[in-house]
All heavy atoms as TSV, in Angstrom:
chain	resi	resn	atom	element	x	y	z
A	1	ALA	N	N	-2.962	-21.417	-15.031
A	1	ALA	CA	C	-2.919	-20.262	-15.898
A	1	ALA	C	C	-4.324	-19.948	-16.507
A	1	ALA	O	O	-4.702	-18.805	-16.518
A	1	ALA	CB	C	-1.863	-20.422	-16.957
A	2	LYS	N	N	-5.014	-20.962	-16.911
A	2	LYS	CA	C	-6.311	-20.766	-17.493
A	2	LYS	C	C	-7.290	-20.267	-16.482
A	2	LYS	O	O	-8.075	-19.376	-16.790
A	2	LYS	CB	C	-6.835	-22.063	-18.173
A	2	LYS	CG	C	-6.107	-22.427	-19.413
A	2	LYS	CD	C	-6.673	-23.711	-19.988
A	2	LYS	CE	C	-5.833	-24.140	-21.219
A	2	LYS	NZ	N	-6.340	-25.363	-21.814
A	3	ILE	N	N	-7.297	-20.867	-15.324
A	3	ILE	CA	C	-8.273	-20.452	-14.258
A	3	ILE	C	C	-8.028	-18.994	-13.848
A	3	ILE	O	O	-8.957	-18.216	-13.647
A	3	ILE	CB	C	-8.137	-21.372	-13.059
A	3	ILE	CG1	C	-8.632	-22.763	-13.388
A	3	ILE	CG2	C	-8.926	-20.829	-11.819
A	3	ILE	CD1	C	-8.297	-23.816	-12.339
A	4	LEU	N	N	-6.737	-18.583	-13.787
A	4	LEU	CA	C	-6.408	-17.208	-13.415
A	4	LEU	C	C	-6.407	-16.248	-14.622
A	4	LEU	O	O	-6.098	-15.065	-14.468
A	4	LEU	CB	C	-5.057	-17.160	-12.725
A	4	LEU	CG	C	-4.994	-17.976	-11.398
A	4	LEU	CD1	C	-3.574	-18.063	-10.858
A	4	LEU	CD2	C	-5.892	-17.346	-10.344
A	5	LYS	N	N	-6.745	-16.753	-15.808
A	5	LYS	CA	C	-6.791	-15.978	-17.051
A	5	LYS	C	C	-5.475	-15.316	-17.359
A	5	LYS	O	O	-5.382	-14.137	-17.660
A	5	LYS	CB	C	-7.914	-14.971	-16.974
A	5	LYS	CG	C	-9.281	-15.561	-16.752
A	5	LYS	CD	C	-10.355	-14.568	-16.565
A	5	LYS	CE	C	-11.689	-15.285	-16.223
A	5	LYS	NZ	N	-12.704	-14.352	-15.809
A	6	LEU	N	N	-4.371	-16.100	-17.315
A	6	LEU	CA	C	-3.030	-15.590	-17.577
A	6	LEU	C	C	-2.615	-16.056	-18.910
A	6	LEU	O	O	-2.976	-17.145	-19.394
A	6	LEU	CB	C	-2.002	-16.116	-16.510
A	6	LEU	CG	C	-2.341	-15.600	-15.087
A	6	LEU	CD1	C	-1.380	-16.296	-14.095
A	6	LEU	CD2	C	-2.218	-14.121	-14.957
A	7	LYS	N	N	-1.723	-15.268	-19.609
A	7	LYS	CA	C	-1.235	-15.659	-20.917
A	7	LYS	C	C	-0.191	-16.770	-20.784
A	7	LYS	O	O	-0.161	-17.662	-21.608
A	7	LYS	CB	C	-0.592	-14.423	-21.568
A	7	LYS	CG	C	-1.533	-13.364	-21.830
A	7	LYS	CD	C	-0.833	-12.106	-22.475
A	7	LYS	CE	C	-1.790	-10.982	-22.591
A	7	LYS	NZ	N	-1.057	-9.721	-23.004
A	8	ASP	N	N	0.687	-16.673	-19.774
A	8	ASP	CA	C	1.751	-17.654	-19.629
A	8	ASP	C	C	1.555	-18.484	-18.343
A	8	ASP	O	O	0.830	-18.081	-17.427
A	8	ASP	CB	C	3.133	-16.940	-19.469
A	8	ASP	CG	C	3.522	-16.199	-20.745
A	8	ASP	OD1	O	3.216	-16.665	-21.823
A	8	ASP	OD2	O	4.149	-15.176	-20.560
A	9	GLU	N	N	2.274	-19.584	-18.327
A	9	GLU	CA	C	2.229	-20.352	-17.040
A	9	GLU	C	C	3.412	-20.000	-16.232
A	9	GLU	O	O	4.289	-20.792	-15.817
A	9	GLU	CB	C	2.306	-21.884	-17.441
A	9	GLU	CG	C	1.091	-22.380	-18.079
A	9	GLU	CD	C	1.069	-23.887	-18.298
A	9	GLU	OE1	O	1.803	-24.602	-17.558
A	9	GLU	OE2	O	0.328	-24.370	-19.123
A	10	SER	N	N	3.467	-18.691	-15.855
A	10	SER	CA	C	4.522	-18.245	-14.963
A	10	SER	C	C	3.846	-17.326	-13.977
A	10	SER	O	O	2.722	-16.998	-14.041
A	10	SER	CB	C	5.560	-17.456	-15.767
A	10	SER	OG	O	4.993	-16.333	-16.408
A	11	GLY	N	N	4.627	-16.957	-12.927
A	11	GLY	CA	C	4.150	-16.152	-11.864
A	11	GLY	C	C	3.780	-16.964	-10.645
A	11	GLY	O	O	3.754	-18.192	-10.714
A	12	VAL	N	N	3.513	-16.288	-9.572
A	12	VAL	CA	C	3.065	-16.972	-8.298
A	12	VAL	C	C	1.828	-16.220	-7.820
A	12	VAL	O	O	1.766	-15.022	-7.811
A	12	VAL	CB	C	4.126	-17.027	-7.242
A	12	VAL	CG1	C	5.311	-17.902	-7.723
A	12	VAL	CG2	C	4.628	-15.674	-6.838
A	13	GLU	N	N	0.899	-17.024	-7.386
A	13	GLU	CA	C	-0.360	-16.471	-6.806
A	13	GLU	C	C	-0.182	-16.210	-5.343
A	13	GLU	O	O	0.308	-17.040	-4.560
A	13	GLU	CB	C	-1.531	-17.445	-6.962
A	13	GLU	CG	C	-2.842	-16.894	-6.475
A	13	GLU	CD	C	-3.992	-17.836	-6.675
A	13	GLU	OE1	O	-3.815	-18.984	-7.010
A	13	GLU	OE2	O	-5.134	-17.403	-6.361
A	14	ILE	N	N	-0.546	-15.013	-4.918
A	14	ILE	CA	C	-0.502	-14.666	-3.511
A	14	ILE	C	C	-1.788	-15.247	-2.898
A	14	ILE	O	O	-2.901	-14.949	-3.274
A	14	ILE	CB	C	-0.511	-13.116	-3.318
A	14	ILE	CG1	C	0.673	-12.473	-4.074
A	14	ILE	CG2	C	-0.519	-12.737	-1.824
A	14	ILE	CD1	C	2.051	-12.899	-3.579
A	15	THR	N	N	-1.589	-16.097	-1.857
A	15	THR	CA	C	-2.771	-16.705	-1.212
A	15	THR	C	C	-3.083	-16.073	0.140
A	15	THR	O	O	-4.194	-16.171	0.618
A	15	THR	CB	C	-2.472	-18.199	-0.953
A	15	THR	OG1	O	-1.310	-18.369	-0.211
A	15	THR	CG2	C	-2.334	-18.942	-2.307
A	16	ARG	N	N	-2.125	-15.309	0.713
A	16	ARG	CA	C	-2.303	-14.678	1.997
A	16	ARG	C	C	-1.393	-13.505	2.110
A	16	ARG	O	O	-0.267	-13.600	1.743
A	16	ARG	CB	C	-2.021	-15.653	3.102
A	16	ARG	CG	C	-2.369	-15.190	4.506
A	16	ARG	CD	C	-1.954	-16.079	5.629
A	16	ARG	NE	N	-0.502	-15.845	5.816
A	16	ARG	CZ	C	0.355	-16.814	6.093
A	16	ARG	NH1	N	-0.032	-18.036	6.301
A	16	ARG	NH2	N	1.611	-16.545	6.286
A	17	VAL	N	N	-1.902	-12.416	2.664
A	17	VAL	CA	C	-1.139	-11.240	2.963
A	17	VAL	C	C	-1.277	-10.909	4.417
A	17	VAL	O	O	-2.413	-10.615	4.835
A	17	VAL	CB	C	-1.510	-10.016	2.088
A	17	VAL	CG1	C	-0.697	-8.799	2.434
A	17	VAL	CG2	C	-1.387	-10.400	0.589
A	18	ASP	N	N	-0.210	-10.913	5.176
A	18	ASP	CA	C	-0.297	-10.645	6.563
A	18	ASP	C	C	-0.475	-9.145	6.823
A	18	ASP	O	O	0.083	-8.352	6.124
A	18	ASP	CB	C	1.048	-11.035	7.317
A	18	ASP	CG	C	1.238	-12.555	7.329
A	18	ASP	OD1	O	0.217	-13.306	7.337
A	18	ASP	OD2	O	2.374	-13.032	7.330
A	19	PRO	N	N	-1.380	-8.820	7.757
A	19	PRO	CA	C	-1.685	-7.377	8.061
A	19	PRO	C	C	-0.392	-6.709	8.491
A	19	PRO	O	O	0.448	-7.313	9.198
A	19	PRO	CB	C	-2.651	-7.449	9.194
A	19	PRO	CG	C	-3.258	-8.807	9.146
A	19	PRO	CD	C	-2.220	-9.705	8.555
A	20	GLU	N	N	-0.167	-5.472	8.027
A	20	GLU	CA	C	0.940	-4.656	8.354
A	20	GLU	C	C	2.281	-5.149	7.838
A	20	GLU	O	O	3.335	-4.626	8.172
A	20	GLU	CB	C	1.041	-4.421	9.890
A	20	GLU	CG	C	-0.171	-3.821	10.468
A	20	GLU	CD	C	-0.516	-2.471	9.913
A	20	GLU	OE1	O	0.355	-1.597	9.699
A	20	GLU	OE2	O	-1.779	-2.245	9.637
A	21	SER	N	N	2.253	-6.116	6.954
A	21	SER	CA	C	3.468	-6.652	6.329
A	21	SER	C	C	3.890	-5.710	5.184
A	21	SER	O	O	3.070	-4.933	4.681
A	21	SER	CB	C	3.281	-8.045	5.756
A	21	SER	OG	O	2.346	-8.044	4.677
A	22	PRO	N	N	5.135	-5.798	4.705
A	22	PRO	CA	C	5.492	-4.982	3.462
A	22	PRO	C	C	4.577	-5.271	2.330
A	22	PRO	O	O	4.235	-4.356	1.583
A	22	PRO	CB	C	6.960	-5.483	3.227
A	22	PRO	CG	C	7.460	-5.914	4.562
A	22	PRO	CD	C	6.252	-6.528	5.218
A	23	ALA	N	N	4.119	-6.474	2.182
A	23	ALA	CA	C	3.182	-6.805	1.007
A	23	ALA	C	C	1.849	-6.102	1.239
A	23	ALA	O	O	1.297	-5.527	0.267
A	23	ALA	CB	C	2.975	-8.304	0.976
A	24	ASP	N	N	1.388	-6.061	2.449
A	24	ASP	CA	C	0.098	-5.339	2.793
A	24	ASP	C	C	0.288	-3.834	2.510
A	24	ASP	O	O	-0.540	-3.226	1.890
A	24	ASP	CB	C	-0.230	-5.634	4.199
A	24	ASP	CG	C	-1.557	-4.944	4.624
A	24	ASP	OD1	O	-2.530	-5.048	3.815
A	24	ASP	OD2	O	-1.612	-4.366	5.667
A	25	ARG	N	N	1.386	-3.294	2.956
A	25	ARG	CA	C	1.663	-1.833	2.761
A	25	ARG	C	C	1.797	-1.509	1.293
A	25	ARG	O	O	1.493	-0.421	0.856
A	25	ARG	CB	C	2.859	-1.367	3.579
A	25	ARG	CG	C	2.563	-1.388	5.088
A	25	ARG	CD	C	3.631	-0.718	5.873
A	25	ARG	NE	N	4.964	-1.415	5.791
A	25	ARG	CZ	C	5.323	-2.410	6.604
A	25	ARG	NH1	N	4.493	-2.830	7.457
A	25	ARG	NH2	N	6.514	-2.927	6.417
A	26	ALA	N	N	2.252	-2.485	0.496
A	26	ALA	CA	C	2.439	-2.268	-0.950
A	26	ALA	C	C	1.057	-2.429	-1.707
A	26	ALA	O	O	1.037	-2.126	-2.887
A	26	ALA	CB	C	3.464	-3.246	-1.481
A	27	GLY	N	N	0.095	-2.916	-0.963
A	27	GLY	CA	C	-1.226	-3.075	-1.619
A	27	GLY	C	C	-1.538	-4.406	-2.251
A	27	GLY	O	O	-2.516	-4.573	-2.990
A	28	LEU	N	N	-0.653	-5.417	-2.018
A	28	LEU	CA	C	-0.936	-6.719	-2.514
A	28	LEU	C	C	-2.090	-7.319	-1.809
A	28	LEU	O	O	-2.366	-7.091	-0.663
A	28	LEU	CB	C	0.314	-7.671	-2.335
A	28	LEU	CG	C	1.483	-7.308	-3.236
A	28	LEU	CD1	C	2.700	-8.188	-2.863
A	28	LEU	CD2	C	1.151	-7.503	-4.720
A	29	LYS	N	N	-2.849	-8.156	-2.610
A	29	LYS	CA	C	-4.054	-8.778	-2.066
A	29	LYS	C	C	-3.994	-10.274	-2.379
A	29	LYS	O	O	-3.410	-10.689	-3.345
A	29	LYS	CB	C	-5.277	-8.156	-2.626
A	29	LYS	CG	C	-5.455	-6.692	-2.368
A	29	LYS	CD	C	-6.736	-6.179	-2.992
A	29	LYS	CE	C	-6.843	-4.681	-2.841
A	29	LYS	NZ	N	-6.909	-4.144	-1.470
A	30	ALA	N	N	-4.665	-11.087	-1.568
A	30	ALA	CA	C	-4.885	-12.470	-1.870
A	30	ALA	C	C	-5.496	-12.627	-3.243
A	30	ALA	O	O	-6.454	-11.900	-3.472
A	30	ALA	CB	C	-5.630	-13.203	-0.791
A	31	GLY	N	N	-5.003	-13.469	-4.065
A	31	GLY	CA	C	-5.533	-13.659	-5.411
A	31	GLY	C	C	-4.648	-12.984	-6.455
A	31	GLY	O	O	-4.767	-13.282	-7.657
A	32	ASP	N	N	-3.827	-12.032	-6.090
A	32	ASP	CA	C	-2.926	-11.381	-6.975
A	32	ASP	C	C	-1.878	-12.359	-7.520
A	32	ASP	O	O	-1.585	-13.363	-6.785
A	32	ASP	CB	C	-2.155	-10.198	-6.336
A	32	ASP	CG	C	-3.038	-8.969	-6.077
A	32	ASP	OD1	O	-4.157	-8.933	-6.587
A	32	ASP	OD2	O	-2.502	-8.060	-5.384
A	33	VAL	N	N	-1.395	-12.201	-8.730
A	33	VAL	CA	C	-0.343	-13.017	-9.257
A	33	VAL	C	C	0.820	-12.121	-9.595
A	33	VAL	O	O	0.722	-11.220	-10.389
A	33	VAL	CB	C	-0.846	-13.762	-10.532
A	33	VAL	CG1	C	0.312	-14.618	-11.112
A	33	VAL	CG2	C	-2.083	-14.647	-10.229
A	34	VAL	N	N	1.957	-12.427	-8.915
A	34	VAL	CA	C	3.213	-11.687	-9.225
A	34	VAL	C	C	3.876	-12.279	-10.457
A	34	VAL	O	O	4.207	-13.448	-10.473
A	34	VAL	CB	C	4.145	-11.740	-8.013
A	34	VAL	CG1	C	5.428	-10.947	-8.314
A	34	VAL	CG2	C	3.485	-11.171	-6.749
A	35	LEU	N	N	3.996	-11.492	-11.466
A	35	LEU	CA	C	4.565	-11.868	-12.738
A	35	LEU	C	C	6.032	-11.572	-12.880
A	35	LEU	O	O	6.815	-12.312	-13.513
A	35	LEU	CB	C	3.783	-11.316	-13.918
A	35	LEU	CG	C	2.277	-11.657	-13.969
A	35	LEU	CD1	C	1.587	-10.778	-14.957
A	35	LEU	CD2	C	2.049	-13.090	-14.107
A	36	GLU	N	N	6.437	-10.408	-12.315
A	36	GLU	CA	C	7.812	-9.966	-12.407
A	36	GLU	C	C	8.186	-9.313	-11.035
A	36	GLU	O	O	7.375	-8.723	-10.400
A	36	GLU	CB	C	8.037	-8.897	-13.477
A	36	GLU	CG	C	7.966	-9.434	-14.876
A	36	GLU	CD	C	8.376	-8.383	-15.904
A	36	GLU	OE1	O	8.765	-7.304	-15.560
A	36	GLU	OE2	O	8.146	-8.672	-17.098
A	37	PHE	N	N	9.469	-9.561	-10.685
A	37	PHE	CA	C	10.071	-9.044	-9.461
A	37	PHE	C	C	11.305	-8.248	-9.896
A	37	PHE	O	O	12.243	-8.824	-10.347
A	37	PHE	CB	C	10.354	-10.176	-8.508
A	37	PHE	CG	C	10.898	-9.791	-7.193
A	37	PHE	CD1	C	10.069	-9.798	-6.108
A	37	PHE	CD2	C	12.230	-9.390	-7.048
A	37	PHE	CE1	C	10.494	-9.425	-4.869
A	37	PHE	CE2	C	12.721	-9.089	-5.792
A	37	PHE	CZ	C	11.842	-9.029	-4.685
A	38	SER	N	N	11.262	-6.944	-9.776
A	38	SER	CA	C	12.344	-6.066	-10.174
A	38	SER	C	C	12.822	-6.387	-11.611
A	38	SER	O	O	14.012	-6.515	-11.884
A	38	SER	CB	C	13.516	-6.210	-9.192
A	38	SER	OG	O	13.257	-5.554	-8.031
A	39	GLY	N	N	11.891	-6.563	-12.537
A	39	GLY	CA	C	12.184	-6.769	-13.899
A	39	GLY	C	C	12.485	-8.189	-14.300
A	39	GLY	O	O	12.687	-8.503	-15.443
A	40	GLN	N	N	12.523	-9.084	-13.340
A	40	GLN	CA	C	12.877	-10.512	-13.589
A	40	GLN	C	C	11.536	-11.332	-13.614
A	40	GLN	O	O	10.772	-11.312	-12.581
A	40	GLN	CB	C	13.800	-11.083	-12.547
A	40	GLN	CG	C	14.284	-12.435	-12.806
A	40	GLN	CD	C	15.424	-12.840	-11.893
A	40	GLN	OE1	O	15.948	-12.070	-11.126
A	40	GLN	NE2	N	15.845	-14.080	-12.004
A	41	LYS	N	N	11.349	-12.080	-14.666
A	41	LYS	CA	C	10.157	-12.926	-14.767
A	41	LYS	C	C	10.126	-13.921	-13.660
A	41	LYS	O	O	11.118	-14.552	-13.350
A	41	LYS	CB	C	10.137	-13.576	-16.141
A	41	LYS	CG	C	8.872	-14.369	-16.402
A	41	LYS	CD	C	8.936	-14.955	-17.817
A	41	LYS	CE	C	7.638	-15.619	-18.176
A	41	LYS	NZ	N	7.633	-16.066	-19.590
A	42	VAL	N	N	9.027	-14.054	-12.973
A	42	VAL	CA	C	8.849	-15.025	-11.869
A	42	VAL	C	C	8.317	-16.305	-12.482
A	42	VAL	O	O	7.278	-16.354	-13.088
A	42	VAL	CB	C	7.862	-14.481	-10.850
A	42	VAL	CG1	C	7.580	-15.547	-9.801
A	42	VAL	CG2	C	8.362	-13.195	-10.176
A	43	ILE	N	N	9.124	-17.383	-12.276
A	43	ILE	CA	C	8.741	-18.674	-12.856
A	43	ILE	C	C	8.221	-19.656	-11.898
A	43	ILE	O	O	7.727	-20.725	-12.290
A	43	ILE	CB	C	9.990	-19.266	-13.636
A	43	ILE	CG1	C	11.158	-19.439	-12.743
A	43	ILE	CG2	C	10.253	-18.402	-14.867
A	43	ILE	CD1	C	12.334	-20.114	-13.389
A	44	GLY	N	N	8.308	-19.438	-10.591
A	44	GLY	CA	C	7.842	-20.367	-9.587
A	44	GLY	C	C	8.020	-19.853	-8.206
A	44	GLY	O	O	8.723	-18.871	-7.956
A	45	ILE	N	N	7.412	-20.583	-7.265
A	45	ILE	CA	C	7.438	-20.181	-5.827
A	45	ILE	C	C	8.847	-20.195	-5.267
A	45	ILE	O	O	9.214	-19.357	-4.516
A	45	ILE	CB	C	6.454	-20.945	-5.021
A	45	ILE	CG1	C	6.335	-20.403	-3.594
A	45	ILE	CG2	C	6.846	-22.447	-4.978
A	45	ILE	CD1	C	5.740	-19.027	-3.485
A	46	GLU	N	N	9.609	-21.195	-5.633
A	46	GLU	CA	C	10.969	-21.272	-5.067
A	46	GLU	C	C	11.812	-20.086	-5.498
A	46	GLU	O	O	12.563	-19.477	-4.684
A	46	GLU	CB	C	11.652	-22.629	-5.459
A	46	GLU	CG	C	11.037	-23.773	-4.672
A	46	GLU	CD	C	10.978	-25.002	-5.534
A	46	GLU	OE1	O	11.539	-25.068	-6.626
A	46	GLU	OE2	O	10.279	-25.991	-5.101
A	47	GLN	N	N	11.718	-19.763	-6.758
A	47	GLN	CA	C	12.536	-18.597	-7.278
A	47	GLN	C	C	12.033	-17.308	-6.601
A	47	GLN	O	O	12.792	-16.480	-6.205
A	47	GLN	CB	C	12.405	-18.504	-8.791
A	47	GLN	CG	C	13.154	-17.365	-9.394
A	47	GLN	CD	C	12.302	-16.612	-10.398
A	47	GLN	OE1	O	11.099	-16.702	-10.444
A	47	GLN	NE2	N	12.980	-15.896	-11.257
A	48	PHE	N	N	10.657	-17.126	-6.544
A	48	PHE	CA	C	10.112	-15.964	-5.928
A	48	PHE	C	C	10.529	-15.838	-4.504
A	48	PHE	O	O	10.947	-14.758	-4.035
A	48	PHE	CB	C	8.594	-15.968	-6.070
A	48	PHE	CG	C	7.881	-14.817	-5.478
A	48	PHE	CD1	C	8.010	-13.566	-5.988
A	48	PHE	CD2	C	7.188	-14.947	-4.303
A	48	PHE	CE1	C	7.393	-12.460	-5.455
A	48	PHE	CE2	C	6.478	-13.869	-3.775
A	48	PHE	CZ	C	6.645	-12.568	-4.336
A	49	SER	N	N	10.430	-16.969	-3.750
A	49	SER	CA	C	10.893	-16.911	-2.351
A	49	SER	C	C	12.311	-16.473	-2.188
A	49	SER	O	O	12.701	-15.714	-1.343
A	49	SER	CB	C	10.612	-18.283	-1.739
A	49	SER	OG	O	9.270	-18.610	-1.618
A	50	ARG	N	N	13.190	-17.005	-3.125
A	50	ARG	CA	C	14.613	-16.663	-3.034
A	50	ARG	C	C	14.801	-15.170	-3.315
A	50	ARG	O	O	15.564	-14.445	-2.649
A	50	ARG	CB	C	15.385	-17.492	-4.052
A	50	ARG	CG	C	16.878	-17.177	-4.059
A	50	ARG	CD	C	17.606	-17.964	-5.114
A	50	ARG	NE	N	17.120	-17.873	-6.448
A	50	ARG	CZ	C	17.275	-16.826	-7.281
A	50	ARG	NH1	N	17.974	-15.814	-6.818
A	50	ARG	NH2	N	16.751	-16.809	-8.440
A	51	LEU	N	N	14.094	-14.627	-4.329
A	51	LEU	CA	C	14.230	-13.226	-4.687
A	51	LEU	C	C	13.803	-12.327	-3.516
A	51	LEU	O	O	14.442	-11.355	-3.122
A	51	LEU	CB	C	13.406	-12.875	-5.906
A	51	LEU	CG	C	13.859	-13.454	-7.234
A	51	LEU	CD1	C	12.744	-13.323	-8.303
A	51	LEU	CD2	C	15.108	-12.833	-7.631
A	52	VAL	N	N	12.683	-12.687	-2.860
A	52	VAL	CA	C	12.258	-11.936	-1.645
A	52	VAL	C	C	13.235	-12.014	-0.532
A	52	VAL	O	O	13.629	-11.004	0.037
A	52	VAL	CB	C	10.817	-12.416	-1.228
A	52	VAL	CG1	C	10.461	-11.759	0.128
A	52	VAL	CG2	C	9.804	-12.085	-2.294
A	53	ARG	N	N	13.652	-13.253	-0.266
A	53	ARG	CA	C	14.652	-13.496	0.848
A	53	ARG	C	C	15.921	-12.730	0.646
A	53	ARG	O	O	16.544	-12.261	1.613
A	53	ARG	CB	C	14.879	-15.011	0.960
A	53	ARG	CG	C	15.616	-15.463	2.142
A	53	ARG	CD	C	15.690	-16.942	2.208
A	53	ARG	NE	N	16.216	-17.622	1.025
A	53	ARG	CZ	C	15.502	-18.405	0.195
A	53	ARG	NH1	N	14.234	-18.618	0.417
A	53	ARG	NH2	N	16.012	-18.905	-0.868
A	54	GLU	N	N	16.430	-12.637	-0.615
A	54	GLU	CA	C	17.691	-11.981	-0.891
A	54	GLU	C	C	17.614	-10.502	-1.029
A	54	GLU	O	O	18.656	-9.844	-1.191
A	54	GLU	CB	C	18.291	-12.624	-2.120
A	54	GLU	CG	C	18.708	-14.070	-1.939
A	54	GLU	CD	C	19.242	-14.709	-3.247
A	54	GLU	OE1	O	19.172	-14.115	-4.290
A	54	GLU	OE2	O	19.678	-15.868	-3.086
A	55	THR	N	N	16.403	-9.906	-0.958
A	55	THR	CA	C	16.280	-8.458	-1.057
A	55	THR	C	C	16.455	-7.870	0.292
A	55	THR	O	O	15.766	-8.239	1.272
A	55	THR	CB	C	14.840	-8.099	-1.589
A	55	THR	OG1	O	14.704	-8.720	-2.897
A	55	THR	CG2	C	14.694	-6.582	-1.665
A	56	PRO	N	N	17.434	-6.959	0.442
A	56	PRO	CA	C	17.623	-6.278	1.799
A	56	PRO	C	C	16.418	-5.613	2.303
A	56	PRO	O	O	15.665	-5.017	1.497
A	56	PRO	CB	C	18.754	-5.338	1.503
A	56	PRO	CG	C	19.441	-5.790	0.254
A	56	PRO	CD	C	18.314	-6.458	-0.581
A	57	PRO	N	N	16.209	-5.640	3.607
A	57	PRO	CA	C	15.041	-4.868	4.208
A	57	PRO	C	C	15.158	-3.378	3.837
A	57	PRO	O	O	16.231	-2.793	3.824
A	57	PRO	CB	C	15.236	-5.096	5.687
A	57	PRO	CG	C	16.063	-6.347	5.851
A	57	PRO	CD	C	16.955	-6.325	4.631
A	58	GLY	N	N	14.039	-2.783	3.527
A	58	GLY	CA	C	13.947	-1.401	3.239
A	58	GLY	C	C	14.162	-1.058	1.774
A	58	GLY	O	O	13.960	0.045	1.332
A	59	ARG	N	N	14.640	-2.044	0.938
A	59	ARG	CA	C	14.858	-1.740	-0.460
A	59	ARG	C	C	13.548	-1.759	-1.231
A	59	ARG	O	O	12.761	-2.725	-1.027
A	59	ARG	CB	C	15.828	-2.805	-1.089
A	59	ARG	CG	C	15.983	-2.528	-2.573
A	59	ARG	CD	C	17.001	-3.375	-3.240
A	59	ARG	NE	N	18.332	-2.986	-2.724
A	59	ARG	CZ	C	19.437	-3.680	-2.965
A	59	ARG	NH1	N	19.398	-4.801	-3.577
A	59	ARG	NH2	N	20.609	-3.238	-2.526
A	60	GLU	N	N	13.344	-0.770	-2.047
A	60	GLU	CA	C	12.115	-0.753	-2.850
A	60	GLU	C	C	12.355	-1.602	-4.127
A	60	GLU	O	O	13.403	-1.522	-4.693
A	60	GLU	CB	C	11.765	0.671	-3.255
A	60	GLU	CG	C	11.176	1.439	-2.131
A	60	GLU	CD	C	10.642	2.772	-2.593
A	60	GLU	OE1	O	10.214	2.972	-3.762
A	60	GLU	OE2	O	10.599	3.715	-1.735
A	61	ILE	N	N	11.307	-2.340	-4.455
A	61	ILE	CA	C	11.393	-3.155	-5.662
A	61	ILE	C	C	10.044	-2.899	-6.456
A	61	ILE	O	O	9.098	-2.383	-5.886
A	61	ILE	CB	C	11.559	-4.652	-5.401
A	61	ILE	CG1	C	10.481	-5.166	-4.373
A	61	ILE	CG2	C	12.911	-4.959	-4.757
A	61	ILE	CD1	C	9.402	-5.884	-5.106
A	62	LYS	N	N	10.141	-3.158	-7.734
A	62	LYS	CA	C	8.945	-3.043	-8.607
A	62	LYS	C	C	8.424	-4.416	-8.947
A	62	LYS	O	O	9.235	-5.353	-9.270
A	62	LYS	CB	C	9.281	-2.325	-9.880
A	62	LYS	CG	C	9.588	-0.873	-9.685
A	62	LYS	CD	C	9.718	-0.121	-10.970
A	62	LYS	CE	C	10.049	1.325	-10.620
A	62	LYS	NZ	N	10.007	2.119	-11.856
A	63	LEU	N	N	7.097	-4.629	-8.765
A	63	LEU	CA	C	6.458	-5.796	-9.116
A	63	LEU	C	C	5.490	-5.594	-10.273
A	63	LEU	O	O	4.891	-4.542	-10.405
A	63	LEU	CB	C	5.581	-6.310	-7.986
A	63	LEU	CG	C	6.302	-6.697	-6.675
A	63	LEU	CD1	C	5.260	-7.057	-5.637
A	63	LEU	CD2	C	7.316	-7.816	-6.897
A	64	GLN	N	N	5.414	-6.615	-11.133
A	64	GLN	CA	C	4.342	-6.596	-12.145
A	64	GLN	C	C	3.340	-7.579	-11.638
A	64	GLN	O	O	3.672	-8.822	-11.357
A	64	GLN	CB	C	4.859	-7.008	-13.529
A	64	GLN	CG	C	3.710	-6.986	-14.577
A	64	GLN	CD	C	4.160	-7.385	-15.917
A	64	GLN	OE1	O	5.247	-7.937	-16.071
A	64	GLN	NE2	N	3.333	-7.200	-16.896
A	65	VAL	N	N	2.082	-7.124	-11.400
A	65	VAL	CA	C	1.085	-7.997	-10.822
A	65	VAL	C	C	-0.156	-8.019	-11.653
A	65	VAL	O	O	-0.544	-7.069	-12.281
A	65	VAL	CB	C	0.721	-7.345	-9.395
A	65	VAL	CG1	C	-0.406	-8.184	-8.783
A	65	VAL	CG2	C	1.899	-7.381	-8.478
A	66	SER	N	N	-0.774	-9.203	-11.743
A	66	SER	CA	C	-2.032	-9.406	-12.384
A	66	SER	C	C	-3.081	-9.531	-11.302
A	66	SER	O	O	-2.906	-10.333	-10.360
A	66	SER	CB	C	-2.005	-10.710	-13.290
A	66	SER	OG	O	-3.306	-10.946	-13.818
A	67	ARG	N	N	-4.151	-8.812	-11.465
A	67	ARG	CA	C	-5.217	-8.809	-10.400
A	67	ARG	C	C	-6.568	-9.060	-11.174
A	67	ARG	O	O	-6.846	-8.559	-12.195
A	67	ARG	CB	C	-5.260	-7.485	-9.698
A	67	ARG	CG	C	-6.337	-7.428	-8.618
A	67	ARG	CD	C	-6.248	-6.226	-7.801
A	67	ARG	NE	N	-5.113	-6.367	-6.846
A	67	ARG	CZ	C	-4.534	-5.383	-6.193
A	67	ARG	NH1	N	-5.035	-4.090	-6.316
A	67	ARG	NH2	N	-3.565	-5.576	-5.387
A	68	ASP	N	N	-7.413	-9.891	-10.487
A	68	ASP	CA	C	-8.714	-10.232	-11.026
A	68	ASP	C	C	-8.609	-11.012	-12.350
A	68	ASP	O	O	-9.312	-10.867	-13.251
A	68	ASP	CB	C	-9.595	-8.989	-11.176
A	68	ASP	CG	C	-9.878	-8.323	-9.837
A	68	ASP	OD1	O	-9.947	-9.009	-8.873
A	68	ASP	OD2	O	-9.945	-7.045	-9.860
């Protein structure tokens, strides 16, 4: 959290974005930190992966992201 200059020790850092993926089309970049997924605080990679996996294809979601 200190290295990424975050207030809380929550969220997940994006380390790679595949070209032409939904994340790429949404504008996510390596180094971004996802803090919220559809209004739900992201507390770790396992929870974030579950939230993404359980979201039906084509559904729009809102992310709160910290960049730089």
